[in-house]
Gaussian input, Z-matrix of N, CA and C with variables (Angstrom, degrees):
# hf/3-21g

backbone

0 1
 N
 C     1     B1
 C     2     B2     1     A1
 N     3     B3     2     A2     1     D1
 C     4     B4     3     A3     2     D2
 C     5     B5     4     A4     3     D3
 N     6     B6     5     A5     4     D4
 C     7     B7     6     A6     5     D5
 C     8     B8     7     A7     6     D6
 N     9     B9     8     A8     7     D7
 C    10    B10     9     A9     8     D8
 C    11    B11    10    A10     9     D9
 N    12    B12    11    A11    10    D10
 C    13    B13    12    A12    11    D11
 C    14    B14    13    A13    12    D12
 N    15    B15    14    A14    13    D13
 C    16    B16    15    A15    14    D14
 C    17    B17    16    A16    15    D15
 N    18    B18    17    A17    16    D16
 C    19    B19    18    A18    17    D17
 C    20    B20    19    A19    18    D18
 N    21    B21    20    A20    19    D19
 C    22    B22    21    A21    20    D20
 C    23    B23    22    A22    21    D21
 N    24    B24    23    A23    22    D22
 C    25    B25    24    A24    23    D23
 C    26    B26    25    A25    24    D24
 N    27    B27    26    A26    25    D25
 C    28    B28    27    A27    26    D26
 C    29    B29    28    A28    27    D27
 N    30    B30    29    A29    28    D28
 C    31    B31    30    A30    29    D29
 C    32    B32    31    A31    30    D30
 N    33    B33    32    A32    31    D31
 C    34    B34    33    A33    32    D32
 C    35    B35    34    A34    33    D33
 N    36    B36    35    A35    34    D34
 C    37    B37    36    A36    35    D35
 C    38    B38    37    A37    36    D36
 N    39    B39    38    A38    37    D37
 C    40    B40    39    A39    38    D38
 C    41    B41    40    A40    39    D39
 N    42    B42    41    A41    40    D40
 C    43    B43    42    A42    41    D41
 C    44    B44    43    A43    42    D42
 N    45    B45    44    A44    43    D43
 C    46    B46    45    A45    44    D44
 C    47    B47    46    A46    45    D45
 N    48    B48    47    A47    46    D46
 C    49    B49    48    A48    47    D47
 C    50    B50    49    A49    48    D48
 N    51    B51    50    A50    49    D49
 C    52    B52    51    A51    50    D50
 C    53    B53    52    A52    51    D51
 N    54    B54    53    A53    52    D52
 C    55    B55    54    A54    53    D53
 C    56    B56    55    A55    54    D54
 N    57    B57    56    A56    55    D55
 C    58    B58    57    A57    56    D56
 C    59    B59    58    A58    57    D57
 N    60    B60    59    A59    58    D58
 C    61    B61    60    A60    59    D59
 C    62    B62    61    A61    60    D60
 N    63    B63    62    A62    61    D61
 C    64    B64    63    A63    62    D62
 C    65    B65    64    A64    63    D63
 N    66    B66    65    A65    64    D64
 C    67    B67    66    A66    65    D65
 C    68    B68    67    A67    66    D66
 N    69    B69    68    A68    67    D67
 C    70    B70    69    A69    68    D68
 C    71    B71    70    A70    69    D69
 N    72    B72    71    A71    70    D70
 C    73    B73    72    A72    71    D71
 C    74    B74    73    A73    72    D72
 N    75    B75    74    A74    73    D73
 C    76    B76    75    A75    74    D74
 C    77    B77    76    A76    75    D75
 N    78    B78    77    A77    76    D76
 C    79    B79    78    A78    77    D77
 C    80    B80    79    A79    78    D78
 N    81    B81    80    A80    79    D79
 C    82    B82    81    A81    80    D80
 C    83    B83    82    A82    81    D81
 N    84    B84    83    A83    82    D82
 C    85    B85    84    A84    83    D83
 C    86    B86    85    A85    84    D84
 N    87    B87    86    A86    85    D85
 C    88    B88    87    A87    86    D86
 C    89    B89    88    A88    87    D87
 N    90    B90    89    A89    88    D88
 C    91    B91    90    A90    89    D89
 C    92    B92    91    A91    90    D90
 N    93    B93    92    A92    91    D91
 C    94    B94    93    A93    92    D92
 C    95    B95    94    A94    93    D93
 N    96    B96    95    A95    94    D94
 C    97    B97    96    A96    95    D95
 C    98    B98    97    A97    96    D96
 N    99    B99    98    A98    97    D97
 C   100   B100    99    A99    98    D98
 C   101   B101   100   A100    99    D99
 N   102   B102   101   A101   100   D100
 C   103   B103   102   A102   101   D101
 C   104   B104   103   A103   102   D102
 N   105   B105   104   A104   103   D103
 C   106   B106   105   A105   104   D104
 C   107   B107   106   A106   105   D105
 N   108   B108   107   A107   106   D106
 C   109   B109   108   A108   107   D107
 C   110   B110   109   A109   108   D108
 N   111   B111   110   A110   109   D109
 C   112   B112   111   A111   110   D110
 C   113   B113   112   A112   111   D111
 N   114   B114   113   A113   112   D112
 C   115   B115   114   A114   113   D113
 C   116   B116   115   A115   114   D114
 N   117   B117   116   A116   115   D115
 C   118   B118   117   A117   116   D116
 C   119   B119   118   A118   117   D117
 N   120   B120   119   A119   118   D118
 C   121   B121   120   A120   119   D119
 C   122   B122   121   A121   120   D120
 N   123   B123   122   A122   121   D121
 C   124   B124   123   A123   122   D122
 C   125   B125   124   A124   123   D123
 N   126   B126   125   A125   124   D124
 C   127   B127   126   A126   125   D125
 C   128   B128   127   A127   126   D126
 N   129   B129   128   A128   127   D127
 C   130   B130   129   A129   128   D128
 C   131   B131   130   A130   129   D129
 N   132   B132   131   A131   130   D130
 C   133   B133   132   A132   131   D131
 C   134   B134   133   A133   132   D132
 N   135   B135   134   A134   133   D133
 C   136   B136   135   A135   134   D134
 C   137   B137   136   A136   135   D135
 N   138   B138   137   A137   136   D136
 C   139   B139   138   A138   137   D137
 C   140   B140   139   A139   138   D138
 N   141   B141   140   A140   139   D139
 C   142   B142   141   A141   140   D140
 C   143   B143   142   A142   141   D141
 N   144   B144   143   A143   142   D142
 C   145   B145   144   A144   143   D143
 C   146   B146   145   A145   144   D144
 N   147   B147   146   A146   145   D145
 C   148   B148   147   A147   146   D146
 C   149   B149   148   A148   147   D147
 N   150   B150   149   A149   148   D148
 C   151   B151   150   A150   149   D149
 C   152   B152   151   A151   150   D150
 N   153   B153   152   A152   151   D151
 C   154   B154   153   A153   152   D152
 C   155   B155   154   A154   153   D153
 N   156   B156   155   A155   154   D154
 C   157   B157   156   A156   155   D155
 C   158   B158   157   A157   156   D156
 N   159   B159   158   A158   157   D157
 C   160   B160   159   A159   158   D158
 C   161   B161   160   A160   159   D159
 N   162   B162   161   A161   160   D160
 C   163   B163   162   A162   161   D161
 C   164   B164   163   A163   162   D162
 N   165   B165   164   A164   163   D163
 C   166   B166   165   A165   164   D164
 C   167   B167   166   A166   165   D165
 N   168   B168   167   A167   166   D166
 C   169   B169   168   A168   167   D167
 C   170   B170   169   A169   168   D168
 N   171   B171   170   A170   169   D169
 C   172   B172   171   A171   170   D170
 C   173   B173   172   A172   171   D171
 N   174   B174   173   A173   172   D172
 C   175   B175   174   A174   173   D173
 C   176   B176   175   A175   174   D174
 N   177   B177   176   A176   175   D175
 C   178   B178   177   A177   176   D176
 C   179   B179   178   A178   177   D177
 N   180   B180   179   A179   178   D178
 C   181   B181   180   A180   179   D179
 C   182   B182   181   A181   180   D180
 N   183   B183   182   A182   181   D181
 C   184   B184   183   A183   182   D182
 C   185   B185   184   A184   183   D183
 N   186   B186   185   A185   184   D184
 C   187   B187   186   A186   185   D185
 C   188   B188   187   A187   186   D186
 N   189   B189   188   A188   187   D187
 C   190   B190   189   A189   188   D188
 C   191   B191   190   A190   189   D189
 N   192   B192   191   A191   190   D190
 C   193   B193   192   A192   191   D191
 C   194   B194   193   A193   192   D192
 N   195   B195   194   A194   193   D193
 C   196   B196   195   A195   194   D194
 C   197   B197   196   A196   195   D195
 N   198   B198   197   A197   196   D196
 C   199   B199   198   A198   197   D197
 C   200   B200   199   A199   198   D198
 N   201   B201   200   A200   199   D199
 C   202   B202   201   A201   200   D200
 C   203   B203   202   A202   201   D201
 N   204   B204   203   A203   202   D202
 C   205   B205   204   A204   203   D203
 C   206   B206   205   A205   204   D204
 N   207   B207   206   A206   205   D205
 C   208   B208   207   A207   206   D206
 C   209   B209   208   A208   207   D207
 N   210   B210   209   A209   208   D208
 C   211   B211   210   A210   209   D209
 C   212   B212   211   A211   210   D210
 N   213   B213   212   A212   211   D211
 C   214   B214   213   A213   212   D212
 C   215   B215   214   A214   213   D213
 N   216   B216   215   A215   214   D214
 C   217   B217   216   A216   215   D215
 C   218   B218   217   A217   216   D216
 N   219   B219   218   A218   217   D217
 C   220   B220   219   A219   218   D218
 C   221   B221   220   A220   219   D219
 N   222   B222   221   A221   220   D220
 C   223   B223   222   A222   221   D221
 C   224   B224   223   A223   222   D222
 N   225   B225   224   A224   223   D223
 C   226   B226   225   A225   224   D224
 C   227   B227   226   A226   225   D225
 N   228   B228   227   A227   226   D226
 C   229   B229   228   A228   227   D227
 C   230   B230   229   A229   228   D228
 N   231   B231   230   A230   229   D229
 C   232   B232   231   A231   230   D230
 C   233   B233   232   A232   231   D231
 N   234   B234   233   A233   232   D232
 C   235   B235   234   A234   233   D233
 C   236   B236   235   A235   234   D234
 N   237   B237   236   A236   235   D235
 C   238   B238   237   A237   236   D236
 C   239   B239   238   A238   237   D237
 N   240   B240   239   A239   238   D238
 C   241   B241   240   A240   239   D239
 C   242   B242   241   A241   240   D240
 N   243   B243   242   A242   241   D241
 C   244   B244   243   A243   242   D242
 C   245   B245   244   A244   243   D243
 N   246   B246   245   A245   244   D244
 C   247   B247   246   A246   245   D245
 C   248   B248   247   A247   246   D246
 N   249   B249   248   A248   247   D247
 C   250   B250   249   A249   248   D248
 C   251   B251   250   A250   249   D249
 N   252   B252   251   A251   250   D250
 C   253   B253   252   A252   251   D251
 C   254   B254   253   A253   252   D252
 N   255   B255   254   A254   253   D253
 C   256   B256   255   A255   254   D254
 C   257   B257   256   A256   255   D255
 N   258   B258   257   A257   256   D256
 C   259   B259   258   A258   257   D257
 C   260   B260   259   A259   258   D258
 N   261   B261   260   A260   259   D259
 C   262   B262   261   A261   260   D260
 C   263   B263   262   A262   261   D261
 N   264   B264   263   A263   262   D262
 C   265   B265   264   A264   263   D263
 C   266   B266   265   A265   264   D264
 N   267   B267   266   A266   265   D265
 C   268   B268   267   A267   266   D266
 C   269   B269   268   A268   267   D267
 N   270   B270   269   A269   268   D268
 C   271   B271   270   A270   269   D269
 C   272   B272   271   A271   270   D270
 N   273   B273   272   A272   271   D271
 C   274   B274   273   A273   272   D272
 C   275   B275   274   A274   273   D273
 N   276   B276   275   A275   274   D274
 C   277   B277   276   A276   275   D275
 C   278   B278   277   A277   276   D276
 N   279   B279   278   A278   277   D277
 C   280   B280   279   A279   278   D278
 C   281   B281   280   A280   279   D279
 N   282   B282   281   A281   280   D280
 C   283   B283   282   A282   281   D281
 C   284   B284   283   A283   282   D282
 N   285   B285   284   A284   283   D283
 C   286   B286   285   A285   284   D284
 C   287   B287   286   A286   285   D285
 N   288   B288   287   A287   286   D286
 C   289   B289   288   A288   287   D287
 C   290   B290   289   A289   288   D288
 N   291   B291   290   A290   289   D289
 C   292   B292   291   A291   290   D290
 C   293   B293   292   A292   291   D291
 N   294   B294   293   A293   292   D292
 C   295   B295   294   A294   293   D293
 C   296   B296   295   A295   294   D294
 N   297   B297   296   A296   295   D295
 C   298   B298   297   A297   296   D296
 C   299   B299   298   A298   297   D297
 N   300   B300   299   A299   298   D298
 C   301   B301   300   A300   299   D299
 C   302   B302   301   A301   300   D300
 N   303   B303   302   A302   301   D301
 C   304   B304   303   A303   302   D302
 C   305   B305   304   A304   303   D303
 N   306   B306   305   A305   304   D304
 C   307   B307   306   A306   305   D305
 C   308   B308   307   A307   306   D306
 N   309   B309   308   A308   307   D307
 C   310   B310   309   A309   308   D308
 C   311   B311   310   A310   309   D309
 N   312   B312   311   A311   310   D310
 C   313   B313   312   A312   311   D311
 C   314   B314   313   A313   312   D312
 N   315   B315   314   A314   313   D313
 C   316   B316   315   A315   314   D314
 C   317   B317   316   A316   315   D315
 N   318   B318   317   A317   316   D316
 C   319   B319   318   A318   317   D317
 C   320   B320   319   A319   318   D318

   B1=1.4842
   B2=1.5517
   B3=1.2952
   B4=1.3660
   B5=1.5307
   B6=1.3071
   B7=1.4496
   B8=1.5062
   B9=1.3505
   B10=1.4190
   B11=1.5878
   B12=1.2523
   B13=1.4477
   B14=1.5301
   B15=1.2512
   B16=1.5125
   B17=1.5491
   B18=1.3336
   B19=1.4782
   B20=1.4966
   B21=1.3191
   B22=1.4835
   B23=1.5426
   B24=1.3046
   B25=1.4688
   B26=1.5093
   B27=1.3339
   B28=1.4935
   B29=1.5772
   B30=1.2866
   B31=1.4438
   B32=1.4989
   B33=1.3547
   B34=1.4207
   B35=1.5491
   B36=1.2259
   B37=1.5003
   B38=1.6035
   B39=1.2380
   B40=1.4232
   B41=1.5223
   B42=1.2786
   B43=1.4464
   B44=1.4913
   B45=1.3681
   B46=1.4303
   B47=1.6103
   B48=1.3717
   B49=1.4820
   B50=1.4761
   B51=1.3505
   B52=1.4614
   B53=1.5156
   B54=1.3298
   B55=1.5090
   B56=1.4709
   B57=1.3512
   B58=1.4860
   B59=1.5411
   B60=1.2875
   B61=1.4460
   B62=1.5701
   B63=1.2827
   B64=1.4492
   B65=1.4760
   B66=1.2899
   B67=1.4649
   B68=1.5406
   B69=1.3205
   B70=1.4689
   B71=1.5569
   B72=1.3003
   B73=1.4641
   B74=1.5373
   B75=1.3251
   B76=1.4656
   B77=1.5048
   B78=1.3159
   B79=1.5360
   B80=1.5143
   B81=1.2609
   B82=1.3942
   B83=1.5203
   B84=1.3026
   B85=1.4610
   B86=1.5573
   B87=1.2819
   B88=1.4846
   B89=1.5849
   B90=1.2362
   B91=1.5574
   B92=1.5152
   B93=1.2878
   B94=1.4558
   B95=1.4713
   B96=1.3108
   B97=1.4629
   B98=1.4987
   B99=1.3909
   B100=1.3997
   B101=1.5853
   B102=1.2450
   B103=1.5195
   B104=1.5168
   B105=1.3244
   B106=1.4971
   B107=1.5166
   B108=1.3485
   B109=1.4381
   B110=1.5617
   B111=1.3278
   B112=1.4542
   B113=1.4546
   B114=1.4205
   B115=1.4099
   B116=1.4856
   B117=1.3099
   B118=1.4874
   B119=1.5206
   B120=1.2491
   B121=1.4899
   B122=1.4915
   B123=1.3227
   B124=1.4915
   B125=1.4472
   B126=1.3849
   B127=1.4413
   B128=1.6113
   B129=1.3029
   B130=1.4540
   B131=1.5475
   B132=1.3059
   B133=1.4872
   B134=1.5275
   B135=1.3130
   B136=1.4127
   B137=1.6213
   B138=1.2479
   B139=1.5572
   B140=1.4688
   B141=1.3207
   B142=1.4592
   B143=1.5420
   B144=1.3822
   B145=1.4591
   B146=1.4571
   B147=1.3719
   B148=1.4280
   B149=1.5490
   B150=1.2843
   B151=1.5314
   B152=1.5368
   B153=1.3518
   B154=1.4290
   B155=1.5234
   B156=1.3241
   B157=1.4793
   B158=1.5294
   B159=1.3377
   B160=1.4287
   B161=1.4901
   B162=1.3747
   B163=1.4700
   B164=1.5190
   B165=1.3883
   B166=1.5114
   B167=1.5167
   B168=1.3990
   B169=1.5004
   B170=1.4696
   B171=1.3406
   B172=1.4582
   B173=1.5827
   B174=1.3114
   B175=1.4836
   B176=1.5469
   B177=1.3105
   B178=1.4449
   B179=1.5295
   B180=1.2863
   B181=1.4523
   B182=1.5253
   B183=1.2572
   B184=1.4101
   B185=1.4976
   B186=1.3983
   B187=1.4322
   B188=1.5764
   B189=1.2940
   B190=1.4456
   B191=1.4966
   B192=1.3547
   B193=1.4283
   B194=1.5449
   B195=1.3895
   B196=1.4738
   B197=1.5952
   B198=1.3272
   B199=1.3974
   B200=1.5379
   B201=1.2881
   B202=1.4795
   B203=1.5107
   B204=1.3111
   B205=1.4553
   B206=1.5515
   B207=1.3583
   B208=1.4863
   B209=1.5520
   B210=1.3710
   B211=1.4303
   B212=1.5111
   B213=1.2392
   B214=1.5063
   B215=1.5431
   B216=1.3306
   B217=1.4416
   B218=1.5747
   B219=1.2780
   B220=1.4698
   B221=1.5079
   B222=1.3213
   B223=1.3933
   B224=1.5554
   B225=1.3523
   B226=1.4736
   B227=1.5541
   B228=1.3261
   B229=1.4373
   B230=1.5725
   B231=1.2593
   B232=1.5406
   B233=1.5617
   B234=1.2629
   B235=1.4242
   B236=1.5955
   B237=1.3383
   B238=1.5005
   B239=1.4850
   B240=1.3620
   B241=1.4298
   B242=1.5035
   B243=1.3504
   B244=1.4919
   B245=1.5705
   B246=1.3124
   B247=1.4915
   B248=1.5310
   B249=1.3216
   B250=1.4805
   B251=1.5237
   B252=1.3411
   B253=1.5085
   B254=1.5540
   B255=1.3241
   B256=1.4949
   B257=1.5398
   B258=1.3015
   B259=1.4992
   B260=1.5803
   B261=1.3559
   B262=1.4891
   B263=1.5505
   B264=1.2831
   B265=1.4144
   B266=1.5669
   B267=1.3008
   B268=1.4486
   B269=1.5465
   B270=1.2994
   B271=1.5400
   B272=1.5409
   B273=1.3706
   B274=1.4008
   B275=1.5819
   B276=1.3673
   B277=1.4019
   B278=1.5737
   B279=1.2508
   B280=1.4623
   B281=1.5643
   B282=1.3547
   B283=1.4244
   B284=1.5447
   B285=1.2546
   B286=1.4915
   B287=1.5423
   B288=1.3168
   B289=1.4808
   B290=1.4592
   B291=1.3304
   B292=1.5142
   B293=1.5220
   B294=1.3058
   B295=1.3686
   B296=1.5740
   B297=1.3932
   B298=1.4861
   B299=1.5015
   B300=1.3214
   B301=1.4791
   B302=1.5308
   B303=1.3582
   B304=1.4411
   B305=1.4199
   B306=1.3075
   B307=1.4851
   B308=1.4531
   B309=1.3035
   B310=1.5348
   B311=1.5752
   B312=1.2953
   B313=1.4559
   B314=1.4482
   B315=1.3253
   B316=1.3842
   B317=1.5119
   B318=1.3841
   B319=1.4666
   B320=1.5376
   A1=108.63
   A2=120.33
   A3=123.61
   A4=107.90
   A5=118.70
   A6=122.65
   A7=114.49
   A8=115.24
   A9=118.52
   A10=110.23
   A11=117.15
   A12=120.83
   A13=113.00
   A14=114.27
   A15=120.66
   A16=109.89
   A17=118.23
   A18=121.76
   A19=109.10
   A20=121.57
   A21=121.07
   A22=108.00
   A23=120.75
   A24=121.66
   A25=108.63
   A26=116.85
   A27=118.55
   A28=110.04
   A29=119.15
   A30=121.75
   A31=114.12
   A32=117.80
   A33=122.15
   A34=109.87
   A35=119.18
   A36=127.69
   A37=110.98
   A38=112.17
   A39=116.63
   A40=111.06
   A41=117.90
   A42=120.56
   A43=112.90
   A44=115.42
   A45=123.96
   A46=107.80
   A47=112.96
   A48=114.62
   A49=112.51
   A50=115.70
   A51=120.57
   A52=111.79
   A53=114.25
   A54=118.04
   A55=110.00
   A56=119.58
   A57=121.91
   A58=107.64
   A59=119.37
   A60=121.06
   A61=111.19
   A62=118.98
   A63=120.51
   A64=112.45
   A65=121.32
   A66=121.56
   A67=113.46
   A68=115.62
   A69=117.85
   A70=108.26
   A71=120.95
   A72=121.63
   A73=110.96
   A74=120.23
   A75=121.37
   A76=114.79
   A77=113.70
   A78=116.39
   A79=105.56
   A80=122.32
   A81=126.91
   A82=109.10
   A83=116.46
   A84=125.45
   A85=106.14
   A86=114.04
   A87=119.30
   A88=111.42
   A89=115.65
   A90=120.59
   A91=107.65
   A92=120.10
   A93=125.49
   A94=111.01
   A95=117.37
   A96=120.02
   A97=110.80
   A98=119.19
   A99=123.00
   A100=110.13
   A101=116.04
   A102=120.23
   A103=112.83
   A104=116.53
   A105=120.14
   A106=108.43
   A107=116.82
   A108=121.73
   A109=114.02
   A110=113.30
   A111=119.88
   A112=113.52
   A113=116.08
   A114=120.83
   A115=114.35
   A116=115.98
   A117=120.68
   A118=112.02
   A119=118.18
   A120=123.35
   A121=108.91
   A122=116.76
   A123=120.92
   A124=110.37
   A125=119.47
   A126=122.13
   A127=109.47
   A128=117.40
   A129=121.53
   A130=107.73
   A131=116.58
   A132=122.23
   A133=110.92
   A134=117.64
   A135=121.74
   A136=106.21
   A137=117.63
   A138=118.93
   A139=106.63
   A140=121.34
   A141=121.64
   A142=110.95
   A143=114.11
   A144=116.85
   A145=116.88
   A146=115.00
   A147=117.65
   A148=113.61
   A149=116.41
   A150=119.50
   A151=109.28
   A152=117.05
   A153=120.19
   A154=110.50
   A155=117.00
   A156=118.44
   A157=111.32
   A158=118.94
   A159=123.28
   A160=109.60
   A161=117.72
   A162=119.12
   A163=110.92
   A164=112.87
   A165=112.97
   A166=114.03
   A167=114.97
   A168=119.81
   A169=115.56
   A170=115.73
   A171=121.79
   A172=113.12
   A173=114.17
   A174=120.57
   A175=110.42
   A176=115.11
   A177=123.20
   A178=105.54
   A179=118.82
   A180=123.03
   A181=112.97
   A182=120.49
   A183=120.98
   A184=115.47
   A185=120.13
   A186=121.80
   A187=108.45
   A188=118.18
   A189=120.44
   A190=113.70
   A191=119.93
   A192=123.26
   A193=111.21
   A194=114.47
   A195=116.66
   A196=109.41
   A197=118.20
   A198=121.76
   A199=113.40
   A200=115.78
   A201=117.94
   A202=114.19
   A203=117.54
   A204=121.89
   A205=107.73
   A206=116.60
   A207=119.25
   A208=111.20
   A209=115.78
   A210=118.33
   A211=110.40
   A212=119.28
   A213=123.16
   A214=107.69
   A215=114.47
   A216=114.77
   A217=110.89
   A218=116.73
   A219=119.98
   A220=110.67
   A221=121.19
   A222=124.47
   A223=111.08
   A224=115.61
   A225=123.14
   A226=107.02
   A227=117.08
   A228=118.56
   A229=110.36
   A230=114.28
   A231=118.28
   A232=105.32
   A233=122.52
   A234=121.75
   A235=108.70
   A236=116.42
   A237=118.48
   A238=110.15
   A239=118.81
   A240=118.60
   A241=110.39
   A242=119.10
   A243=123.43
   A244=108.11
   A245=116.75
   A246=119.43
   A247=110.70
   A248=113.93
   A249=116.39
   A250=113.60
   A251=115.64
   A252=120.52
   A253=106.81
   A254=118.26
   A255=121.61
   A256=111.47
   A257=116.37
   A258=124.58
   A259=110.19
   A260=116.15
   A261=123.63
   A262=107.52
   A263=115.03
   A264=120.46
   A265=107.41
   A266=114.64
   A267=122.81
   A268=108.48
   A269=121.57
   A270=120.90
   A271=107.06
   A272=111.33
   A273=121.61
   A274=105.31
   A275=117.47
   A276=118.85
   A277=115.76
   A278=115.48
   A279=126.33
   A280=113.21
   A281=119.59
   A282=117.72
   A283=112.98
   A284=118.27
   A285=126.00
   A286=115.16
   A287=116.04
   A288=119.68
   A289=111.72
   A290=115.73
   A291=122.60
   A292=111.81
   A293=117.44
   A294=120.03
   A295=117.44
   A296=114.95
   A297=119.20
   A298=110.63
   A299=119.02
   A300=123.04
   A301=113.27
   A302=116.78
   A303=122.90
   A304=110.66
   A305=118.88
   A306=127.42
   A307=112.02
   A308=116.53
   A309=120.86
   A310=112.17
   A311=116.31
   A312=118.83
   A313=112.11
   A314=121.79
   A315=125.45
   A316=115.56
   A317=115.18
   A318=119.60
   A319=114.43
   D1=156.16
   D2=-177.49
   D3=-94.13
   D4=167.88
   D5=-172.67
   D6=-63.71
   D7=-34.86
   D8=-179.72
   D9=-67.85
   D10=-42.20
   D11=179.12
   D12=-65.36
   D13=-40.45
   D14=178.72
   D15=-67.24
   D16=-34.24
   D17=176.60
   D18=-70.13
   D19=-39.24
   D20=179.71
   D21=-69.98
   D22=-39.26
   D23=-173.28
   D24=-69.93
   D25=-23.05
   D26=-176.10
   D27=-67.85
   D28=-15.25
   D29=178.19
   D30=-93.11
   D31=-18.32
   D32=-170.08
   D33=-90.43
   D34=93.67
   D35=-179.12
   D36=58.89
   D37=169.48
   D38=179.46
   D39=-71.46
   D40=-27.64
   D41=176.77
   D42=-65.38
   D43=-40.29
   D44=177.70
   D45=-64.92
   D46=-38.66
   D47=178.31
   D48=-63.77
   D49=-38.50
   D50=-179.42
   D51=-68.21
   D52=-37.76
   D53=176.49
   D54=-63.25
   D55=-45.17
   D56=-178.51
   D57=-67.53
   D58=-38.27
   D59=-179.44
   D60=-63.30
   D61=-50.79
   D62=-178.46
   D63=-75.56
   D64=-27.92
   D65=175.27
   D66=-70.37
   D67=-27.06
   D68=-175.44
   D69=-106.58
   D70=11.50
   D71=-170.97
   D72=-67.54
   D73=-36.50
   D74=-178.88
   D75=-65.68
   D76=-52.41
   D77=179.31
   D78=-132.68
   D79=98.54
   D80=-174.32
   D81=-98.22
   D82=124.16
   D83=-177.35
   D84=-87.49
   D85=158.44
   D86=-173.84
   D87=-66.12
   D88=-31.93
   D89=-179.22
   D90=-68.11
   D91=-45.54
   D92=177.39
   D93=-64.35
   D94=-44.89
   D95=-179.16
   D96=-65.29
   D97=-37.28
   D98=179.67
   D99=-63.88
   D100=-46.39
   D101=-176.95
   D102=-77.36
   D103=-21.28
   D104=171.17
   D105=-68.83
   D106=-42.38
   D107=175.52
   D108=-59.13
   D109=-50.11
   D110=179.07
   D111=-60.61
   D112=-43.90
   D113=178.71
   D114=-63.03
   D115=-48.18
   D116=175.42
   D117=-58.01
   D118=-40.03
   D119=-179.31
   D120=-62.86
   D121=-45.19
   D122=-179.89
   D123=-63.53
   D124=-43.69
   D125=-178.16
   D126=-64.06
   D127=-41.91
   D128=-178.06
   D129=-63.14
   D130=-54.63
   D131=-179.65
   D132=-56.10
   D133=-44.55
   D134=-173.50
   D135=-70.23
   D136=-36.47
   D137=177.67
   D138=-65.34
   D139=-49.98
   D140=-177.13
   D141=-56.57
   D142=-50.03
   D143=178.21
   D144=-59.08
   D145=-43.22
   D146=179.21
   D147=-64.85
   D148=-36.60
   D149=174.96
   D150=-64.86
   D151=-46.17
   D152=-176.88
   D153=-65.17
   D154=-42.52
   D155=-177.93
   D156=-69.56
   D157=-31.48
   D158=176.88
   D159=-65.45
   D160=-43.40
   D161=178.00
   D162=-65.26
   D163=-43.67
   D164=-179.17
   D165=-64.53
   D166=-38.13
   D167=175.76
   D168=-63.53
   D169=-34.61
   D170=176.63
   D171=-68.93
   D172=-33.17
   D173=179.13
   D174=-79.49
   D175=-45.02
   D176=-173.15
   D177=-127.88
   D178=91.31
   D179=-176.16
   D180=-60.05
   D181=-32.50
   D182=179.72
   D183=-67.80
   D184=-6.86
   D185=175.50
   D186=-102.19
   D187=18.76
   D188=178.28
   D189=-62.05
   D190=-18.20
   D191=179.65
   D192=-69.38
   D193=-12.45
   D194=179.75
   D195=-69.34
   D196=-14.48
   D197=176.27
   D198=-64.85
   D199=-12.88
   D200=175.70
   D201=-75.39
   D202=-8.55
   D203=175.39
   D204=-66.33
   D205=-19.20
   D206=-179.98
   D207=-64.13
   D208=-22.50
   D209=179.35
   D210=-74.01
   D211=-21.76
   D212=176.93
   D213=-63.66
   D214=-40.03
   D215=-175.64
   D216=-73.96
   D217=-30.60
   D218=168.51
   D219=-59.70
   D220=-42.96
   D221=177.89
   D222=-62.99
   D223=-40.38
   D224=178.16
   D225=-60.40
   D226=-43.40
   D227=-176.80
   D228=-67.22
   D229=-39.57
   D230=178.91
   D231=-64.74
   D232=-43.67
   D233=-177.00
   D234=-65.73
   D235=-35.72
   D236=173.93
   D237=-64.14
   D238=-43.14
   D239=-179.89
   D240=-61.80
   D241=-38.86
   D242=-178.96
   D243=-64.77
   D244=-40.39
   D245=177.22
   D246=-64.60
   D247=-40.70
   D248=178.62
   D249=-67.11
   D250=-35.52
   D251=179.16
   D252=-65.47
   D253=-36.77
   D254=-178.86
   D255=-88.75
   D256=6.14
   D257=177.93
   D258=53.93
   D259=41.40
   D260=179.41
   D261=-102.68
   D262=146.50
   D263=173.42
   D264=-106.63
   D265=65.54
   D266=-176.29
   D267=-104.31
   D268=130.35
   D269=-177.03
   D270=-69.58
   D271=153.44
   D272=175.62
   D273=-69.04
   D274=141.78
   D275=176.67
   D276=-55.67
   D277=149.11
   D278=176.68
   D279=67.27
   D280=-53.03
   D281=-173.09
   D282=-112.39
   D283=-8.54
   D284=-178.41
   D285=-55.75
   D286=-42.05
   D287=-174.03
   D288=-65.39
   D289=-31.87
   D290=179.37
   D291=-57.05
   D292=-32.18
   D293=-168.98
   D294=-103.95
   D295=2.52
   D296=-177.57
   D297=-67.49
   D298=-34.93
   D299=-174.88
   D300=-107.31
   D301=4.59
   D302=178.17
   D303=-94.30
   D304=172.65
   D305=176.80
   D306=59.99
   D307=59.07
   D308=-177.61
   D309=-59.81
   D310=-21.50
   D311=179.37
   D312=-66.98
   D313=-15.20
   D314=-178.16
   D315=-88.05
   D316=-6.89
   D317=179.26
   D318=-78.16

């Protein structure tokens, strides 16, 4: 697969991320590495938020509307896919800057 395809796949579920990771393991280009970092960061933050909001909603049912924050992560993934399509190394809004220098094993 080419670098553009691998960059796009890195945002499509954790299984897509794993496919992109193992497909590019031998010779990883900077574009793929960047989008792997961004995709993994989104997945980790989304998982933490979903667990926290589930606990909060189970304790205080009137706050169940907080689950709608999950749609923000879907929008972040779509923005990441758009950046990958345009072959840009632009961080995801709000949370993307946190992951640019993290996950050294992806370089």
